[in-house]
Residue, then its C-alpha position, 0 to 999 in steps of 0.5 A: x810627218x817624217x816616217x821614223x819607221x824607215x830608220x830601222x833596217x826595213x821596219x816594214x819587212x824584217x827578213x830573218x832566217x827560214x824556219x829551223x827544222x829543229x825548232x819544228x821538230x821540238x815544237x811538236x814533241x813532249x808536253x809543249x803544244x803551240x796550239x795550247x800556247x795560242x789558245x791561252x793567249x787568245x782566249x785568256x788575254x786577247x778576248x778579255x782585253x777586247x771585251x774590257x775595251x768595249x765596255x770602257x768605251x761605253x763608259x767613256x761615251x756615257x761620260x761624254x754625253x753627260x758632259x756635253x749635256x751639262x758642261x761643268x768642271x766635275x763632268x769635264x774632269x770625269x771625262x778627262x779621266x775616262x779618256x786616260x783610262x781608255x787610252x791606257x787600255x787601248x795601249x794593251x789592245x793595240x798590241x794585238x794588231x794581228x793580221x790584215x783584218x784588224x788593221x782598218x779598225x785599229x787605224x780608226x781608233x789610233x793609227x799611230x800618228x799625232x793628232x792634227x790640231x790645225x785640221x781639227x781647229x779648222x773643222x771647229x771654225x767651219x760650218x761642216x757637219x760634225x757628224x760621223x758621216x762627215x768625219x769618216x771621210x776625213x783622216x783618222x787623226x781628226x777623230x781618233x783617240x789622239x784627236x779626242x785628247x786634243x779636244x779635251x786637254x789644253x795645258x794653257x787652260x785654267x778650269x774656268x777657261x776649259x769650261x768656257x771653251x765648251x760652253x760659250x756660244x756656237x764655238x762651244x756648241x760645236x766643240x761639244x758636238x765634236x767630242x760627243x761624235x768622236x767618242x761615239x765613233x770610238x765606241x762604234x769602232x771598239x764594238x766592231x773590233x770586238x765583233x771581229x774577235x768574238x766567238x759570237x761574231x766573226x770569231x777571228x780568235x779561232x781563225x787566228x789560232x787556226x792560222x798556225x802552220x809550221x810550214x807557213x812563214x806567216x804562222x801565228x808565232x811569227x805574228x806575235x813575235x812581230x807584234x812584240x818587235x813592232x811595239x817595242x820599236x814604236x816605243x824606241x823610235x816614236x815614244x823616246x828617240x823623236x822627243x829626245x832628239x836622237x833622230x832629229x838632232x835636238x830635243x822635241x818634247x812637244x813630240x811625246x806621244x801624249x802631249x796634251x794629257x801628259x801620260x806618255x810614260x804611262x802609255x809606254x808602261x801600259x804597252x810594256x805590260x801587255x808585251x810582258x804578259x803576252x810573252x809570259x802567257x800570264x792569265x788567270x787560266x794559265x801561263x803558257x807563252x812565248x817564253x816557254x817556246x824559247x825554253x823549249x828550243x834552248x834559246x840563251x843569251x849571256x849564258x842565261x835562258x833568253x826568256x829570262x833575259x827578255x823578261x828581266x829587261x822588260x821589268x827593268x825598263x818598267x822600273x826605270x819608268x816608275x822612277x820618273x815623277x813628272x811628264x815625259x816632256x818635262x823629264x826630257x829637260x829636267x832628267x835627260x840622263x834618266x830618259x836616255x837610260x830608259x831609251x837605252x833599255x828599250x834599245x836593248x830590248x829591241x835587240x833581244x827580240x829582233x836578233x836573238x828571239x826571232x833569230x833563235x826561233x828561226x822566224x821570218x817576220x813581216x811587220x805591218x805598218x800603219x796606213x798613212x791617211 
C-alpha cells in the first residue's frame, strides 16, 4: 500500500524550533506544574482507558466463545456489536502510543494498515493451524482488529448467509476457529499493554511522567503534542484524503478506515474525542491539560488564545461529523461537499497543532511511524 505518511513534510520526523528559554522559565513558575499536568493525564485518563480496554476485550472474547460454540444470528449480532465497541474504545487507547515500549503492542492490536483479505482467505482455505503460535508468525493485519472486522462483517451477506459462512462444514469450522483465536490474541495484547502501564506491572505510567525534562527534546510534553499531531494527520490523510481521492486523483470509498463495519466516521469521532479530552485534561479528578500550558506561555492565534482556537476547531469538526447520517463510503458519493468540509476542518486542525501549537511551545517533535509488517 502507498505510504501516505511521506506526503506531509517528513511525517516521520518533524523538526521545529529548539525549546524556548522563556517557555522553560514560565513552566516552572506560578501555580502551574508540568508534573501535575502529566499526572492528571496519565493517572486519570491513560490508566482508566487501558483498564477499560482490557475489560472490553475480555467481554469481546466471551462473546466470541459464545458465538463459535453456537453460531446463531443473535450471537453473531452481539459479537459484531462487541467488535464495534472494542474498536471505538481502541481509537482512544491508540492515541497513547507514547514511547518505544508501547509500539510493538500497539502494532499487534492495530498497526494502522488495512486488513489483508486475500491473505486471510488464503489462510482459511489452507491447512495451516489457525492458532496463536502460527498467526503470530504472520503480518499483524491477518490477526489484528482490522482482520477481525473482515472476518465478522460482509456487506453482501444476508443474516442467513453470514451464519452459513460460520456454520457449514470445515470452512465454517475454520472461520470460527480463526475468530476465536484472533479475539483471544487481541485480549492477550490488551492484557500485556495494561501490564506495561499499570502501577502493579511495569509501571510505564510513572516512567512516562518521570521522563519529563525541559532540557530533553524528547520530553513528555513533546510526545503528547506529537501524538496529537500524528493522530490528526492520520485522520486527514488515511481517514479522509485517501478515500476522497485527494491523494489518488479519484474517490476510493473502499479505502475508508472501516470498510466492512461502516463505522469509519465513528472511529474518527472517537479519536477526536480523546484528542480533545487530553488537550483539555478533562477527567473526573481534574482539568489540567495542554491547553493550560499554552495559556501559560500566552500562545494566541487570530487574536484569541490558541487553546481556545484548537478546542473550538475540534468541536466544530465533531459537530460536522455528527451531521452525516450514513457510512463514510456512501457519503463520499452522496455528500462530497460535506465530507470535503470535514476534511478542510481537519486540515486546519493539523496546521494549528503542527505550526502554531508546537511552534509557540518551542517543541522539537519526533513522530513515530507504525512498523510495516
